[in-house]
C-alpha positions, 0 to 999 in steps of 0.5 A: 553541486554544493561542493562545487559552489563551496569550492568556487566561493573559497577560491574567490575569497582567496583570489580577492584576498591575494589581489587586494592584500597589498592595497593601501587601506583607507584607514590604517589599523594596527597589525594585530587588529588587522589580523583579528579582523581578517580572521574574524571575517574569514570565520564569518564567511566560512561559518555562513557558507557552511551554515546555509549549505547545511540548511539547504542539505537538511531541507533537501533531505526532508523534502526527499523523505516527504516525497518518498513517503508520499510515493509509498502512500500513493503506491499503497492507495493504488493497490488497496481498497480504501474502505476495507484495506483489502487489495484491489484488482491492481494489487491482486492480479499480479500475485496470482500471475507470479504464482502461475509463472513460478518454477516451483510446484504450483498448488493453490486455489481461488475463492470468489465470495459475494455477500448475500442480499447486500442491496437489500441491506443497503435499501433497508438500513442505508449505505452506512450500514452496508459499509459496516457490513462490508467492513465487518465481513472482510474483517472476519475473512482477513482474520480467518484467512490470515495466510491468504491474499484477499481482494475486494473485487468490486462492490460486495465481491471478495476474492481470496487467493489460497496459496499452498492449499490443495483442493480438499483442504481449501474446500474445508477452510472455505466452508468453515469461513462460510459458517463463521460469517453466518453465525457472526452478525454485524452490529449496527446501532444496536441492530444485529444484522445477519450476513451470509456469503455465497462462495465459488471455489476452484483450483489452479491447473496447468491449462490456465493461461491467465489469472482472470481465467481462474477467477472467472470459473470461481465467479461462475460457481459462485453465481450458480450458488446464488441461483440455487439458494445462496449461503452455499459453497460451490466447488464443482461445475 
């Protein structure tokens, strides 16, 4: 569009110059001065068109880059949890589904974690403390499970996708995580708050048709652990 406008401007200039070059001037100037004025006006016209076109192109590119950055941020916001920086359900589910649909051999596990007595922490110390407990616990999980995809499922619930883990190694890794959280309290305004998590673990099998089916079993095992003591890993029905 810009090139077309430039071409039209130059064509109009050439047409006007050709049409009126032989008209008797109101004021007669010397040939040299007339040539200089013609060259000067041509230069000014050319420079102005190029300059303002360049400004338009540059501002358009800047606006485009701004929109792209905004879209990237919106995309990230749509798939990540603002408080913890973990994936949310929208960003997490497709990762399990892609593994389930893969033609490669499928070997992975899902762990469903829940922070124990989280409501009591909020009621005792306040919601700011609860947020700090959640941030601290998820930071421990992210550091310990750096090769996994991690999702804040909702509230104090965290789901971990353990890619390329067989069930035995996944169970040992998750048990190590449970012990790490247990021995690493959250510090909040000089208060050391002990935190524990209850975890349900399951492995992928061919009879699962949806990602939610896999997560549901891990959730049910976690819930069983909640009903029988908390701060445990449940890996069998």
